[in-house]
N, CA, C and O atoms as a Tripos MOL2 file, in Angstrom:
@<TRIPOS>MOLECULE
protein
  320   319    80     0     0
PROTEIN
NO_CHARGES

@<TRIPOS>ATOM
      1 N          96.5830  106.0360  108.5810 N.3       1 UNK1
      2 CA         97.8970  106.5500  108.9250 C.3       1 UNK1
      3 C          97.9760  108.0440  108.6410 C.2       1 UNK1
      4 O          98.5140  108.8180  109.4320 O.2       1 UNK1
      5 N          97.4270  108.4300  107.4930 N.am      2 UNK2
      6 CA         97.4710  109.8390  107.1310 C.3       2 UNK2
      7 C          96.7240  110.7010  108.1530 C.2       2 UNK2
      8 O          97.0580  111.8670  108.3610 O.2       2 UNK2
      9 N          95.7120  110.1080  108.7830 N.am      3 UNK3
     10 CA         94.9190  110.8400  109.7650 C.3       3 UNK3
     11 C          95.5930  110.8830  111.1360 C.2       3 UNK3
     12 O          95.0710  111.5060  112.0600 O.2       3 UNK3
     13 N          96.7480  110.2270  111.2750 N.am      4 UNK4
     14 CA         97.4540  110.2510  112.5400 C.3       4 UNK4
     15 C          96.8970  109.2880  113.5690 C.2       4 UNK4
     16 O          96.9770  109.5350  114.7730 O.2       4 UNK4
     17 N          96.3310  108.1850  113.0900 N.am      5 UNK5
     18 CA         95.8330  107.1650  114.0120 C.3       5 UNK5
     19 C          96.6370  105.8850  113.8260 C.2       5 UNK5
     20 O          97.1180  105.6220  112.7230 O.2       5 UNK5
     21 N          96.7950  105.0810  114.8790 N.am      6 UNK6
     22 CA         97.5140  103.8230  114.7500 C.3       6 UNK6
     23 C          96.6970  102.8450  113.9080 C.2       6 UNK6
     24 O          95.4680  102.8990  113.8910 O.2       6 UNK6
     25 N          97.3920  101.9580  113.2180 N.am      7 UNK7
     26 CA         96.7400  101.0470  112.2890 C.3       7 UNK7
     27 C          97.1040   99.6050  112.6090 C.2       7 UNK7
     28 O          98.2370   99.3030  112.9840 O.2       7 UNK7
     29 N          96.1250   98.7200  112.4550 N.am      8 UNK8
     30 CA         96.3500   97.2860  112.5350 C.3       8 UNK8
     31 C          95.7410   96.6660  111.2880 C.2       8 UNK8
     32 O          94.6440   97.0410  110.8750 O.2       8 UNK8
     33 N          96.4530   95.7150  110.6860 N.am      9 UNK9
     34 CA         96.0100   95.1300  109.4200 C.3       9 UNK9
     35 C          96.1700   93.6110  109.4450 C.2       9 UNK9
     36 O          96.9770   93.0690  110.2000 O.2       9 UNK9
     37 N          95.3810   92.9350  108.6020 N.am     10 UNK10
     38 CA         95.5020   91.4890  108.4610 C.3      10 UNK10
     39 C          96.8690   91.1540  107.8850 C.2      10 UNK10
     40 O          97.3890   91.8740  107.0320 O.2      10 UNK10
     41 N          97.4450   90.0560  108.3570 N.am     11 UNK11
     42 CA         98.8050   89.7050  107.9420 C.3      11 UNK11
     43 C          98.8570   88.8150  106.7030 C.2      11 UNK11
     44 O          99.9340   88.3600  106.3180 O.2      11 UNK11
     45 N          97.7120   88.5630  106.0740 N.am     12 UNK12
     46 CA         97.7170   87.6690  104.9200 C.3      12 UNK12
     47 C          97.3000   88.3680  103.6250 C.2      12 UNK12
     48 O          96.8490   87.7170  102.6830 O.2      12 UNK12
     49 N          97.4460   89.6500  103.5830 N.am     13 UNK13
     50 CA         97.1140   90.4380  102.3990 C.3      13 UNK13
     51 C          98.3510   91.2260  101.9940 C.2      13 UNK13
     52 O          99.4400   90.9840  102.5160 O.2      13 UNK13
     53 N          98.1960   92.1490  101.0850 N.am     14 UNK14
     54 CA         99.3150   93.0190  100.7180 C.3      14 UNK14
     55 C          99.4820   94.1780  101.7010 C.2      14 UNK14
     56 O         100.4570   94.9250  101.6170 O.2      14 UNK14
     57 N          98.5550   94.3280  102.6160 N.am     15 UNK15
     58 CA         98.6180   95.4550  103.5470 C.3      15 UNK15
     59 C          99.8770   95.4920  104.4060 C.2      15 UNK15
     60 O         100.4060   96.5820  104.6230 O.2      15 UNK15
     61 N         100.3960   94.3570  104.9130 N.am     16 UNK16
     62 CA        101.6400   94.4480  105.6810 C.3      16 UNK16
     63 C         102.7970   95.0020  104.8520 C.2      16 UNK16
     64 O         103.6470   95.7220  105.3740 O.2      16 UNK16
     65 N         102.8310   94.6700  103.5730 N.am     17 UNK17
     66 CA        103.8830   95.2070  102.7030 C.3      17 UNK17
     67 C         103.7270   96.7070  102.5410 C.2      17 UNK17
     68 O         104.7140   97.4430  102.5560 O.2      17 UNK17
     69 N         102.5030   97.1610  102.3860 N.am     18 UNK18
     70 CA        102.2420   98.5900  102.2150 C.3      18 UNK18
     71 C         102.4930   99.3400  103.5170 C.2      18 UNK18
     72 O         103.1120  100.4040  103.5120 O.2      18 UNK18
     73 N         102.0180   98.7950  104.6230 N.am     19 UNK19
     74 CA        102.1310   99.4790  105.9130 C.3      19 UNK19
     75 C         103.5260   99.3920  106.5120 C.2      19 UNK19
     76 O         103.9240  100.2690  107.2780 O.2      19 UNK19
     77 N         104.2720   98.3470  106.1750 N.am     20 UNK20
     78 CA        105.6140   98.1930  106.7380 C.3      20 UNK20
     79 C         105.5610   98.1070  108.2510 C.2      20 UNK20
     80 O         104.6750   97.4680  108.8190 O.2      20 UNK20
     81 N         106.5180   98.7570  108.8980 N.am     21 UNK21
     82 CA        106.5630   98.7220  110.3620 C.3      21 UNK21
     83 C         105.6850   99.7980  110.9980 C.2      21 UNK21
     84 O         105.7800  100.0570  112.1970 O.2      21 UNK21
     85 N         104.8260  100.4230  110.1830 N.am     22 UNK22
     86 CA        103.9580  101.4800  110.6830 C.3      22 UNK22
     87 C         102.5930  100.9570  111.1170 C.2      22 UNK22
     88 O         101.7140  101.7400  111.4760 O.2      22 UNK22
     89 N         102.4110   99.6340  111.0870 N.am     23 UNK23
     90 CA        101.1450   99.0440  111.5180 C.3      23 UNK23
     91 C         101.4170   97.7460  112.2530 C.2      23 UNK23
     92 O         102.4190   97.0720  112.0130 O.2      23 UNK23
     93 N         100.5080   97.4120  113.1490 N.am     24 UNK24
     94 CA        100.5570   96.1050  113.7850 C.3      24 UNK24
     95 C          99.7780   95.1490  112.8830 C.2      24 UNK24
     96 O          98.8960   95.5790  112.1390 O.2      24 UNK24
     97 N         100.0950   93.8720  112.9440 N.am     25 UNK25
     98 CA         99.3980   92.9000  112.1100 C.3      25 UNK25
     99 C          98.7470   91.8250  112.9660 C.2      25 UNK25
    100 O          99.1450   91.5870  114.1070 O.2      25 UNK25
    101 N          97.7400   91.1820  112.3910 N.am     26 UNK26
    102 CA         97.0450   90.0900  113.0760 C.3      26 UNK26
    103 C          96.6230   89.0450  112.0620 C.2      26 UNK26
    104 O          96.4880   89.3240  110.8710 O.2      26 UNK26
    105 N          96.4160   87.8380  112.5600 N.am     27 UNK27
    106 CA         95.9000   86.7370  111.7550 C.3      27 UNK27
    107 C          94.3880   86.9250  111.6600 C.2      27 UNK27
    108 O          93.7050   86.8510  112.6820 O.2      27 UNK27
    109 N          93.8430   87.1670  110.4640 N.am     28 UNK28
    110 CA         92.4110   87.4420  110.3510 C.3      28 UNK28
    111 C          91.5270   86.2300  110.6570 C.2      28 UNK28
    112 O          90.3150   86.3670  110.8190 O.2      28 UNK28
    113 N          92.1280   85.0630  110.7320 N.am     29 UNK29
    114 CA         91.3710   83.8630  111.0640 C.3      29 UNK29
    115 C          91.4170   83.5390  112.5570 C.2      29 UNK29
    116 O          90.8730   82.5280  113.0030 O.2      29 UNK29
    117 N          92.0730   84.4110  113.3180 N.am     30 UNK30
    118 CA         92.2410   84.1990  114.7530 C.3      30 UNK30
    119 C          91.7030   85.4210  115.4920 C.2      30 UNK30
    120 O          92.3870   86.4380  115.6060 O.2      30 UNK30
    121 N          90.4790   85.3140  115.9900 N.am     31 UNK31
    122 CA         89.8760   86.4670  116.6690 C.3      31 UNK31
    123 C          90.6600   86.8900  117.8980 C.2      31 UNK31
    124 O          90.6660   88.0670  118.2590 O.2      31 UNK31
    125 N          91.3220   85.9400  118.5430 N.am     32 UNK32
    126 CA         92.1570   86.2870  119.6910 C.3      32 UNK32
    127 C          93.3250   87.1560  119.2900 C.2      32 UNK32
    128 O          93.6800   88.0930  120.0050 O.2      32 UNK32
    129 N          93.9310   86.8520  118.1450 N.am     33 UNK33
    130 CA         95.0600   87.6460  117.6670 C.3      33 UNK33
    131 C          94.5910   89.0360  117.2460 C.2      33 UNK33
    132 O          95.2770   90.0310  117.4800 O.2      33 UNK33
    133 N          93.4060   89.0930  116.6170 N.am     34 UNK34
    134 CA         92.8450   90.3870  116.2460 C.3      34 UNK34
    135 C          92.5790   91.2290  117.4990 C.2      34 UNK34
    136 O          92.8890   92.4200  117.5360 O.2      34 UNK34
    137 N          92.0110   90.6040  118.5040 N.am     35 UNK35
    138 CA         91.7450   91.2990  119.7690 C.3      35 UNK35
    139 C          93.0380   91.7630  120.4230 C.2      35 UNK35
    140 O          93.1140   92.8750  120.9470 O.2      35 UNK35
    141 N          94.0690   90.8930  120.3900 N.am     36 UNK36
    142 CA         95.3640   91.2520  120.9680 C.3      36 UNK36
    143 C          95.9090   92.5070  120.3200 C.2      36 UNK36
    144 O          96.3960   93.4060  121.0060 O.2      36 UNK36
    145 N          95.8300   92.5700  118.9970 N.am     37 UNK37
    146 CA         96.3670   93.7190  118.2720 C.3      37 UNK37
    147 C          95.6170   94.9980  118.6410 C.2      37 UNK37
    148 O          96.2300   96.0290  118.9220 O.2      37 UNK37
    149 N          94.2940   94.9230  118.6370 N.am     38 UNK38
    150 CA         93.5040   96.1110  118.9890 C.3      38 UNK38
    151 C          93.7220   96.5210  120.4360 C.2      38 UNK38
    152 O          93.8250   97.7100  120.7410 O.2      38 UNK38
    153 N          93.7930   95.5400  121.3270 N.am     39 UNK39
    154 CA         94.0020   95.8480  122.7400 C.3      39 UNK39
    155 C          95.3660   96.5040  122.9650 C.2      39 UNK39
    156 O          95.4910   97.4420  123.7520 O.2      39 UNK39
    157 N          96.3790   96.0010  122.2690 N.am     40 UNK40
    158 CA         97.7120   96.5850  122.4370 C.3      40 UNK40
    159 C          97.7170   98.0420  121.9880 C.2      40 UNK40
    160 O          98.2910   98.9030  122.6560 O.2      40 UNK40
    161 N          97.0770   98.3120  120.8570 N.am     41 UNK41
    162 CA         97.0150   99.6930  120.3760 C.3      41 UNK41
    163 C          96.2560  100.5800  121.3580 C.2      41 UNK41
    164 O          96.6310  101.7320  121.5760 O.2      41 UNK41
    165 N          95.2050  100.0530  121.9420 N.am     42 UNK42
    166 CA         94.3920  100.8430  122.8780 C.3      42 UNK42
    167 C          95.0490  101.0560  124.2310 C.2      42 UNK42
    168 O          94.7940  102.0650  124.8900 O.2      42 UNK42
    169 N          95.8950  100.1160  124.6570 N.am     43 UNK43
    170 CA         96.4190  100.1820  126.0250 C.3      43 UNK43
    171 C          97.9000  100.5330  126.1370 C.2      43 UNK43
    172 O          98.3530  100.9510  127.2020 O.2      43 UNK43
    173 N          98.6470  100.3720  125.0730 N.am     44 UNK44
    174 CA        100.0940  100.6240  125.1210 C.3      44 UNK44
    175 C         100.3950  101.9510  124.4390 C.2      44 UNK44
    176 O         100.5510  102.0150  123.2200 O.2      44 UNK44
    177 N         100.4730  102.9980  125.2320 N.am     45 UNK45
    178 CA        100.6480  104.3490  124.6900 C.3      45 UNK45
    179 C         101.9390  104.4880  123.8930 C.2      45 UNK45
    180 O         101.9390  105.1120  122.8320 O.2      45 UNK45
    181 N         103.0160  103.9310  124.3700 N.am     46 UNK46
    182 CA        104.2970  104.0400  123.6620 C.3      46 UNK46
    183 C         104.1910  103.3620  122.2930 C.2      46 UNK46
    184 O         104.6300  103.9180  121.2860 O.2      46 UNK46
    185 N         103.6120  102.1670  122.2590 N.am     47 UNK47
    186 CA        103.4310  101.4500  120.9980 C.3      47 UNK47
    187 C         102.5280  102.2390  120.0580 C.2      47 UNK47
    188 O         102.8370  102.3960  118.8770 O.2      47 UNK47
    189 N         101.4180  102.7290  120.5820 N.am     48 UNK48
    190 CA        100.4610  103.5130  119.7950 C.3      48 UNK48
    191 C         101.1340  104.7510  119.2070 C.2      48 UNK48
    192 O         101.0050  105.0280  118.0150 O.2      48 UNK48
    193 N         101.8400  105.4790  120.0340 N.am     49 UNK49
    194 CA        102.5060  106.7000  119.5560 C.3      49 UNK49
    195 C         103.5770  106.3760  118.5200 C.2      49 UNK49
    196 O         103.7750  107.1390  117.5750 O.2      49 UNK49
    197 N         104.2650  105.2540  118.6910 N.am     50 UNK50
    198 CA        105.2780  104.8310  117.7240 C.3      50 UNK50
    199 C         104.6350  104.5430  116.3690 C.2      50 UNK50
    200 O         105.1640  104.9400  115.3310 O.2      50 UNK50
    201 N         103.4920  103.8520  116.3800 N.am     51 UNK51
    202 CA        102.8030  103.5700  115.1240 C.3      51 UNK51
    203 C         102.3390  104.8530  114.4360 C.2      51 UNK51
    204 O         102.3950  104.9600  113.2110 O.2      51 UNK51
    205 N         101.8910  105.8070  115.2100 N.am     52 UNK52
    206 CA        101.4390  107.0820  114.6300 C.3      52 UNK52
    207 C         102.6070  107.8000  113.9430 C.2      52 UNK52
    208 O         102.4690  108.2750  112.8160 O.2      52 UNK52
    209 N         103.7370  107.8740  114.6130 N.am     53 UNK53
    210 CA        104.9100  108.5380  114.0380 C.3      53 UNK53
    211 C         105.3670  107.7960  112.7740 C.2      53 UNK53
    212 O         105.6170  108.4150  111.7390 O.2      53 UNK53
    213 N         105.4720  106.4770  112.8680 N.am     54 UNK54
    214 CA        105.8860  105.6880  111.6990 C.3      54 UNK54
    215 C         104.8780  105.8190  110.5620 C.2      54 UNK54
    216 O         105.2590  105.8880  109.3930 O.2      54 UNK54
    217 N         103.6080  105.8520  110.9030 N.am     55 UNK55
    218 CA        102.5640  105.9790  109.8930 C.3      55 UNK55
    219 C         102.6440  107.2790  109.1330 C.2      55 UNK55
    220 O         102.4790  107.3040  107.9140 O.2      55 UNK55
    221 N         102.8960  108.3550  109.8420 N.am     56 UNK56
    222 CA        103.0140  109.6640  109.1710 C.3      56 UNK56
    223 C         104.1890  109.6810  108.2060 C.2      56 UNK56
    224 O         104.1260  110.3320  107.1630 O.2      56 UNK56
    225 N         105.2500  108.9780  108.5420 N.am     57 UNK57
    226 CA        106.3970  108.8790  107.6340 C.3      57 UNK57
    227 C         106.0870  107.9430  106.4680 C.2      57 UNK57
    228 O         106.4510  108.2190  105.3250 O.2      57 UNK57
    229 N         105.4160  106.8400  106.7700 N.am     58 UNK58
    230 CA        105.1430  105.8310  105.7420 C.3      58 UNK58
    231 C         104.2510  106.3620  104.6260 C.2      58 UNK58
    232 O         104.4600  106.0360  103.4580 O.2      58 UNK58
    233 N         103.2580  107.1780  104.9760 N.am     59 UNK59
    234 CA        102.3320  107.6700  103.9460 C.3      59 UNK59
    235 C         103.0280  108.5790  102.9410 C.2      59 UNK59
    236 O         102.5230  108.7900  101.8380 O.2      59 UNK59
    237 N         104.1710  109.1110  103.3130 N.am     60 UNK60
    238 CA        104.9120  109.9620  102.3790 C.3      60 UNK60
    239 C         105.4210  109.1760  101.1720 C.2      60 UNK60
    240 O         105.7320  109.7590  100.1340 O.2      60 UNK60
    241 N         105.5020  107.8550  101.3110 N.am     61 UNK61
    242 CA        105.9500  107.0110  100.1960 C.3      61 UNK61
    243 C         104.8780  106.8690   99.1220 C.2      61 UNK61
    244 O         105.1740  106.5260   97.9770 O.2      61 UNK61
    245 N         103.6350  107.1360   99.4990 N.am     62 UNK62
    246 CA        102.5160  106.9090   98.5920 C.3      62 UNK62
    247 C         101.8300  108.2250   98.2490 C.2      62 UNK62
    248 O         101.2910  108.9080   99.1200 O.2      62 UNK62
    249 N         101.8600  108.5630   96.9740 N.am     63 UNK63
    250 CA        101.1820  109.7700   96.5040 C.3      63 UNK63
    251 C         100.7860  109.5620   95.0530 C.2      63 UNK63
    252 O         101.3050  108.6720   94.3790 O.2      63 UNK63
    253 N          99.8810  110.3740   94.5840 N.am     64 UNK64
    254 CA         99.5000  110.3050   93.1700 C.3      64 UNK64
    255 C         100.6870  110.6210   92.2850 C.2      64 UNK64
    256 O         100.8320  110.0450   91.2070 O.2      64 UNK64
    257 N         101.5370  111.5330   92.7300 N.am     65 UNK65
    258 CA        102.7230  111.8920   91.9330 C.3      65 UNK65
    259 C         103.6430  110.6810   91.7860 C.2      65 UNK65
    260 O         104.0970  110.3690   90.6860 O.2      65 UNK65
    261 N         103.9130  110.0000   92.9000 N.am     66 UNK66
    262 CA        104.7730  108.8160   92.8400 C.3      66 UNK66
    263 C         104.1670  107.7430   91.9410 C.2      66 UNK66
    264 O         104.8790  107.1030   91.1670 O.2      66 UNK66
    265 N         102.8530  107.5460   92.0420 N.am     67 UNK67
    266 CA        102.1880  106.5420   91.2040 C.3      67 UNK67
    267 C         102.2930  106.9220   89.7280 C.2      67 UNK67
    268 O         102.5470  106.0630   88.8840 O.2      67 UNK67
    269 N         102.1020  108.1900   89.4170 N.am     68 UNK68
    270 CA        102.1850  108.6440   88.0270 C.3      68 UNK68
    271 C         103.6080  108.5000   87.4910 C.2      68 UNK68
    272 O         103.8030  108.0640   86.3570 O.2      68 UNK68
    273 N         104.5920  108.8630   88.2950 N.am     69 UNK69
    274 CA        105.9840  108.7470   87.8550 C.3      69 UNK69
    275 C         106.3660  107.2880   87.6160 C.2      69 UNK69
    276 O         107.0610  106.9810   86.6470 O.2      69 UNK69
    277 N         105.9220  106.3950   88.4840 N.am     70 UNK70
    278 CA        106.2180  104.9720   88.3060 C.3      70 UNK70
    279 C         105.5350  104.4300   87.0530 C.2      70 UNK70
    280 O         106.1240  103.6340   86.3220 O.2      70 UNK70
    281 N         104.3150  104.8500   86.8070 N.am     71 UNK71
    282 CA        103.5900  104.4260   85.6160 C.3      71 UNK71
    283 C         104.2780  104.9220   84.3640 C.2      71 UNK71
    284 O         104.4300  104.1750   83.3980 O.2      71 UNK71
    285 N         104.6930  106.1750   84.3730 N.am     72 UNK72
    286 CA        105.4030  106.7290   83.2110 C.3      72 UNK72
    287 C         106.7310  106.0110   82.9670 C.2      72 UNK72
    288 O         107.1310  105.8050   81.8200 O.2      72 UNK72
    289 N         107.4010  105.6400   84.0340 N.am     73 UNK73
    290 CA        108.6690  104.9230   83.8880 C.3      73 UNK73
    291 C         108.4430  103.5700   83.2420 C.2      73 UNK73
    292 O         109.2270  103.1600   82.3850 O.2      73 UNK73
    293 N         107.3860  102.8660   83.6340 N.am     74 UNK74
    294 CA        107.0930  101.5730   83.0150 C.3      74 UNK74
    295 C         106.7520  101.7620   81.5490 C.2      74 UNK74
    296 O         107.2160  100.9990   80.7030 O.2      74 UNK74
    297 N         105.9440  102.7720   81.2360 N.am     75 UNK75
    298 CA        105.5910  103.0470   79.8360 C.3      75 UNK75
    299 C         106.8230  103.3750   79.0070 C.2      75 UNK75
    300 O         106.9510  102.9220   77.8700 O.2      75 UNK75
    301 N         107.7260  104.1580   79.5730 N.am     76 UNK76
    302 CA        108.9530  104.5190   78.8560 C.3      76 UNK76
    303 C         109.7990  103.2770   78.5920 C.2      76 UNK76
    304 O         110.3690  103.1290   77.5110 O.2      76 UNK76
    305 N         109.8810  102.3880   79.5760 N.am     77 UNK77
    306 CA        110.6380  101.1370   79.3950 C.3      77 UNK77
    307 C         110.0160  100.2740   78.3110 C.2      77 UNK77
    308 O         110.7270   99.6720   77.5060 O.2      77 UNK77
    309 N         108.7000  100.2130   78.2880 N.am     78 UNK78
    310 CA        108.0130   99.4010   77.2960 C.3      78 UNK78
    311 C         108.1740   99.9500   75.8810 C.2      78 UNK78
    312 O         108.2190   99.1920   74.9120 O.2      78 UNK78
    313 N         108.2580  101.2660   75.7740 N.am     79 UNK79
    314 CA        108.3790  101.9120   74.4660 C.3      79 UNK79
    315 C         109.8160  101.9320   73.9500 C.2      79 UNK79
    316 O         110.0550  102.1480   72.7620 O.2      79 UNK79
    317 N         110.7630  101.7060   74.8470 N.am     80 UNK80
    318 CA        112.1720  101.7820   74.4610 C.3      80 UNK80
    319 C         112.6190  100.5720   73.6630 C.2      80 UNK80
    320 O         113.7820  100.4900   73.2650 O.2      80 UNK80
@<TRIPOS>BOND
     1     1     2 1
     2     2     3 1
     3     3     4 2
     4     3     5 am
     5     5     6 1
     6     6     7 1
     7     7     8 2
     8     7     9 am
     9     9    10 1
    10    10    11 1
    11    11    12 2
    12    11    13 am
    13    13    14 1
    14    14    15 1
    15    15    16 2
    16    15    17 am
    17    17    18 1
    18    18    19 1
    19    19    20 2
    20    19    21 am
    21    21    22 1
    22    22    23 1
    23    23    24 2
    24    23    25 am
    25    25    26 1
    26    26    27 1
    27    27    28 2
    28    27    29 am
    29    29    30 1
    30    30    31 1
    31    31    32 2
    32    31    33 am
    33    33    34 1
    34    34    35 1
    35    35    36 2
    36    35    37 am
    37    37    38 1
    38    38    39 1
    39    39    40 2
    40    39    41 am
    41    41    42 1
    42    42    43 1
    43    43    44 2
    44    43    45 am
    45    45    46 1
    46    46    47 1
    47    47    48 2
    48    47    49 am
    49    49    50 1
    50    50    51 1
    51    51    52 2
    52    51    53 am
    53    53    54 1
    54    54    55 1
    55    55    56 2
    56    55    57 am
    57    57    58 1
    58    58    59 1
    59    59    60 2
    60    59    61 am
    61    61    62 1
    62    62    63 1
    63    63    64 2
    64    63    65 am
    65    65    66 1
    66    66    67 1
    67    67    68 2
    68    67    69 am
    69    69    70 1
    70    70    71 1
    71    71    72 2
    72    71    73 am
    73    73    74 1
    74    74    75 1
    75    75    76 2
    76    75    77 am
    77    77    78 1
    78    78    79 1
    79    79    80 2
    80    79    81 am
    81    81    82 1
    82    82    83 1
    83    83    84 2
    84    83    85 am
    85    85    86 1
    86    86    87 1
    87    87    88 2
    88    87    89 am
    89    89    90 1
    90    90    91 1
    91    91    92 2
    92    91    93 am
    93    93    94 1
    94    94    95 1
    95    95    96 2
    96    95    97 am
    97    97    98 1
    98    98    99 1
    99    99   100 2
   100    99   101 am
   101   101   102 1
   102   102   103 1
   103   103   104 2
   104   103   105 am
   105   105   106 1
   106   106   107 1
   107   107   108 2
   108   107   109 am
   109   109   110 1
   110   110   111 1
   111   111   112 2
   112   111   113 am
   113   113   114 1
   114   114   115 1
   115   115   116 2
   116   115   117 am
   117   117   118 1
   118   118   119 1
   119   119   120 2
   120   119   121 am
   121   121   122 1
   122   122   123 1
   123   123   124 2
   124   123   125 am
   125   125   126 1
   126   126   127 1
   127   127   128 2
   128   127   129 am
   129   129   130 1
   130   130   131 1
   131   131   132 2
   132   131   133 am
   133   133   134 1
   134   134   135 1
   135   135   136 2
   136   135   137 am
   137   137   138 1
   138   138   139 1
   139   139   140 2
   140   139   141 am
   141   141   142 1
   142   142   143 1
   143   143   144 2
   144   143   145 am
   145   145   146 1
   146   146   147 1
   147   147   148 2
   148   147   149 am
   149   149   150 1
   150   150   151 1
   151   151   152 2
   152   151   153 am
   153   153   154 1
   154   154   155 1
   155   155   156 2
   156   155   157 am
   157   157   158 1
   158   158   159 1
   159   159   160 2
   160   159   161 am
   161   161   162 1
   162   162   163 1
   163   163   164 2
   164   163   165 am
   165   165   166 1
   166   166   167 1
   167   167   168 2
   168   167   169 am
   169   169   170 1
   170   170   171 1
   171   171   172 2
   172   171   173 am
   173   173   174 1
   174   174   175 1
   175   175   176 2
   176   175   177 am
   177   177   178 1
   178   178   179 1
   179   179   180 2
   180   179   181 am
   181   181   182 1
   182   182   183 1
   183   183   184 2
   184   183   185 am
   185   185   186 1
   186   186   187 1
   187   187   188 2
   188   187   189 am
   189   189   190 1
   190   190   191 1
   191   191   192 2
   192   191   193 am
   193   193   194 1
   194   194   195 1
   195   195   196 2
   196   195   197 am
   197   197   198 1
   198   198   199 1
   199   199   200 2
   200   199   201 am
   201   201   202 1
   202   202   203 1
   203   203   204 2
   204   203   205 am
   205   205   206 1
   206   206   207 1
   207   207   208 2
   208   207   209 am
   209   209   210 1
   210   210   211 1
   211   211   212 2
   212   211   213 am
   213   213   214 1
   214   214   215 1
   215   215   216 2
   216   215   217 am
   217   217   218 1
   218   218   219 1
   219   219   220 2
   220   219   221 am
   221   221   222 1
   222   222   223 1
   223   223   224 2
   224   223   225 am
   225   225   226 1
   226   226   227 1
   227   227   228 2
   228   227   229 am
   229   229   230 1
   230   230   231 1
   231   231   232 2
   232   231   233 am
   233   233   234 1
   234   234   235 1
   235   235   236 2
   236   235   237 am
   237   237   238 1
   238   238   239 1
   239   239   240 2
   240   239   241 am
   241   241   242 1
   242   242   243 1
   243   243   244 2
   244   243   245 am
   245   245   246 1
   246   246   247 1
   247   247   248 2
   248   247   249 am
   249   249   250 1
   250   250   251 1
   251   251   252 2
   252   251   253 am
   253   253   254 1
   254   254   255 1
   255   255   256 2
   256   255   257 am
   257   257   258 1
   258   258   259 1
   259   259   260 2
   260   259   261 am
   261   261   262 1
   262   262   263 1
   263   263   264 2
   264   263   265 am
   265   265   266 1
   266   266   267 1
   267   267   268 2
   268   267   269 am
   269   269   270 1
   270   270   271 1
   271   271   272 2
   272   271   273 am
   273   273   274 1
   274   274   275 1
   275   275   276 2
   276   275   277 am
   277   277   278 1
   278   278   279 1
   279   279   280 2
   280   279   281 am
   281   281   282 1
   282   282   283 1
   283   283   284 2
   284   283   285 am
   285   285   286 1
   286   286   287 1
   287   287   288 2
   288   287   289 am
   289   289   290 1
   290   290   291 1
   291   291   292 2
   292   291   293 am
   293   293   294 1
   294   294   295 1
   295   295   296 2
   296   295   297 am
   297   297   298 1
   298   298   299 1
   299   299   300 2
   300   299   301 am
   301   301   302 1
   302   302   303 1
   303   303   304 2
   304   303   305 am
   305   305   306 1
   306   306   307 1
   307   307   308 2
   308   307   309 am
   309   309   310 1
   310   310   311 1
   311   311   312 2
   312   311   313 am
   313   313   314 1
   314   314   315 1
   315   315   316 2
   316   315   317 am
   317   317   318 1
   318   318   319 1
   319   319   320 2
@<TRIPOS>SUBSTRUCTURE
     1 UNK1         2 RESIDUE 1 A UNK
     2 UNK2         6 RESIDUE 1 A UNK
     3 UNK3        10 RESIDUE 1 A UNK
     4 UNK4        14 RESIDUE 1 A UNK
     5 UNK5        18 RESIDUE 1 A UNK
     6 UNK6        22 RESIDUE 1 A UNK
     7 UNK7        26 RESIDUE 1 A UNK
     8 UNK8        30 RESIDUE 1 A UNK
     9 UNK9        34 RESIDUE 1 A UNK
    10 UNK10       38 RESIDUE 1 A UNK
    11 UNK11       42 RESIDUE 1 A UNK
    12 UNK12       46 RESIDUE 1 A UNK
    13 UNK13       50 RESIDUE 1 A UNK
    14 UNK14       54 RESIDUE 1 A UNK
    15 UNK15       58 RESIDUE 1 A UNK
    16 UNK16       62 RESIDUE 1 A UNK
    17 UNK17       66 RESIDUE 1 A UNK
    18 UNK18       70 RESIDUE 1 A UNK
    19 UNK19       74 RESIDUE 1 A UNK
    20 UNK20       78 RESIDUE 1 A UNK
    21 UNK21       82 RESIDUE 1 A UNK
    22 UNK22       86 RESIDUE 1 A UNK
    23 UNK23       90 RESIDUE 1 A UNK
    24 UNK24       94 RESIDUE 1 A UNK
    25 UNK25       98 RESIDUE 1 A UNK
    26 UNK26      102 RESIDUE 1 A UNK
    27 UNK27      106 RESIDUE 1 A UNK
    28 UNK28      110 RESIDUE 1 A UNK
    29 UNK29      114 RESIDUE 1 A UNK
    30 UNK30      118 RESIDUE 1 A UNK
    31 UNK31      122 RESIDUE 1 A UNK
    32 UNK32      126 RESIDUE 1 A UNK
    33 UNK33      130 RESIDUE 1 A UNK
    34 UNK34      134 RESIDUE 1 A UNK
    35 UNK35      138 RESIDUE 1 A UNK
    36 UNK36      142 RESIDUE 1 A UNK
    37 UNK37      146 RESIDUE 1 A UNK
    38 UNK38      150 RESIDUE 1 A UNK
    39 UNK39      154 RESIDUE 1 A UNK
    40 UNK40      158 RESIDUE 1 A UNK
    41 UNK41      162 RESIDUE 1 A UNK
    42 UNK42      166 RESIDUE 1 A UNK
    43 UNK43      170 RESIDUE 1 A UNK
    44 UNK44      174 RESIDUE 1 A UNK
    45 UNK45      178 RESIDUE 1 A UNK
    46 UNK46      182 RESIDUE 1 A UNK
    47 UNK47      186 RESIDUE 1 A UNK
    48 UNK48      190 RESIDUE 1 A UNK
    49 UNK49      194 RESIDUE 1 A UNK
    50 UNK50      198 RESIDUE 1 A UNK
    51 UNK51      202 RESIDUE 1 A UNK
    52 UNK52      206 RESIDUE 1 A UNK
    53 UNK53      210 RESIDUE 1 A UNK
    54 UNK54      214 RESIDUE 1 A UNK
    55 UNK55      218 RESIDUE 1 A UNK
    56 UNK56      222 RESIDUE 1 A UNK
    57 UNK57      226 RESIDUE 1 A UNK
    58 UNK58      230 RESIDUE 1 A UNK
    59 UNK59      234 RESIDUE 1 A UNK
    60 UNK60      238 RESIDUE 1 A UNK
    61 UNK61      242 RESIDUE 1 A UNK
    62 UNK62      246 RESIDUE 1 A UNK
    63 UNK63      250 RESIDUE 1 A UNK
    64 UNK64      254 RESIDUE 1 A UNK
    65 UNK65      258 RESIDUE 1 A UNK
    66 UNK66      262 RESIDUE 1 A UNK
    67 UNK67      266 RESIDUE 1 A UNK
    68 UNK68      270 RESIDUE 1 A UNK
    69 UNK69      274 RESIDUE 1 A UNK
    70 UNK70      278 RESIDUE 1 A UNK
    71 UNK71      282 RESIDUE 1 A UNK
    72 UNK72      286 RESIDUE 1 A UNK
    73 UNK73      290 RESIDUE 1 A UNK
    74 UNK74      294 RESIDUE 1 A UNK
    75 UNK75      298 RESIDUE 1 A UNK
    76 UNK76      302 RESIDUE 1 A UNK
    77 UNK77      306 RESIDUE 1 A UNK
    78 UNK78      310 RESIDUE 1 A UNK
    79 UNK79      314 RESIDUE 1 A UNK
    80 UNK80      318 RESIDUE 1 A UNK
């Protein structure tokens, strides 16, 4: 996503939660569904461009700073 490419992820991991609406999902046990997802990204320009725009916004939620601040907040709660 950070590289500005559309993303497709397996729907049975934590990746859909992380990617949100910025990625298409597929059933990793269904090769047809995986193919459908990749084909849609390759052939549907509007869908592809939408995922790229959403992806660039979504990656802003994840940074080392955010991770450090969240970790410090948990530590502060534990010490309180």
